[in-house]
C-alpha positions as CSV (number, residue, x, y, z in Angstrom):
1,M,-0.4,21.4,11.5
2,S,1.7,19.8,14.2
3,S,4.7,21.3,15.8
4,N,6.8,18.3,15.1
5,S,6.2,17.9,11.2
6,T,8.2,18.6,8.6
7,V,7.8,20.8,5.7
8,L,8.5,18.8,2.2
9,T,8.8,20.3,-1.0
10,L,8.0,18.2,-4.2
11,R,7.0,18.2,-7.8
12,L,3.9,17.0,-9.4
13,E,3.1,16.8,-13.0
14,P,0.4,19.4,-14.0
15,Q,-2.5,17.2,-14.2
16,V,-1.9,15.4,-10.8
17,T,-1.9,19.0,-9.6
18,K,-5.0,19.8,-11.3
19,Q,-6.4,16.4,-9.6
20,L,-5.3,17.2,-6.5
21,E,-6.8,20.7,-6.5
22,K,-10.0,19.4,-7.7
23,L,-10.0,17.0,-4.7
24,A,-9.1,19.4,-2.3
25,K,-12.1,21.6,-3.2
26,A,-14.4,18.6,-3.2
27,T,-13.5,17.4,0.1
28,R,-12.9,20.8,1.7
29,R,-9.2,20.0,2.5
30,S,-6.2,21.6,1.8
31,R,-3.9,20.0,-0.7
32,A,-1.2,19.6,1.8
33,F,-3.6,17.9,3.8
34,L,-4.6,15.2,1.2
35,A,-1.0,14.8,-0.1
36,A,0.3,14.3,3.6
37,E,-2.6,11.7,3.9
38,A,-1.6,9.9,0.7
39,I,2.0,9.8,1.8
40,R,1.1,8.3,5.4
41,E,-1.0,5.7,3.5
42,Y,1.6,4.6,0.9
43,V,4.3,4.4,3.5
44,A,2.2,2.3,5.9
45,T,1.3,-0.1,3.0
46,N,4.7,-0.3,1.9
47,E,6.0,-0.8,5.3
48,W,3.2,-3.8,6.0
49,Q,4.5,-5.1,2.5
50,I,7.9,-5.3,3.2
51,E,7.8,-6.7,6.9
52,E,5.4,-9.7,5.4
53,I,7.9,-10.1,2.5
54,G,10.8,-10.3,5.2
55,K,8.4,-12.9,7.2
56,A,8.0,-15.1,3.9
57,L,11.9,-14.9,3.2
58,E,12.2,-16.4,6.6
59,E,9.9,-19.0,6.2
60,A,11.7,-20.1,2.7
61,D,14.9,-19.9,4.3
62,R,13.9,-22.4,7.2
63,G,12.4,-24.4,3.9
64,D,9.1,-24.1,5.6
65,F,6.9,-24.5,2.1
66,A,3.3,-26.1,1.7
67,T,3.2,-29.3,0.5
68,D,2.2,-30.4,-2.9
69,K,-1.2,-31.9,-1.5
70,E,-1.8,-28.7,0.3
71,V,-1.4,-26.6,-3.1
72,Q,-3.5,-28.7,-4.6
73,K,-6.4,-28.5,-2.1
74,T,-6.1,-24.8,-2.3
75,M,-6.1,-24.7,-6.1
76,K,-9.3,-26.8,-6.1
77,K,-10.6,-24.7,-3.5
78,W,-10.2,-21.6,-5.8
79,T,-11.1,-23.0,-9.0
80,R,-14.2,-23.9,-7.7
81,R,-15.1,-20.5,-6.7
82,A,-14.1,-19.1,-10.2
83,G,-16.3,-21.5,-12.2
């Protein structure tokens, strides 16, 4: 563990604790390692999502929207692929 790390105490439901223990044994990792990895991934994903939402809101505030023709073209492309 890094000297720059912080200890965090959290409560988990018994079922999640069992699943985490099983995963730790299967991967030969500690529960703490897996929990820290899960939190890192969660934070990164949500940070990215919030950033992208912010960009989209800025575009919307500028009135930067797709035209009806662009939307129809995209819809046709995706409905053809689904069919």
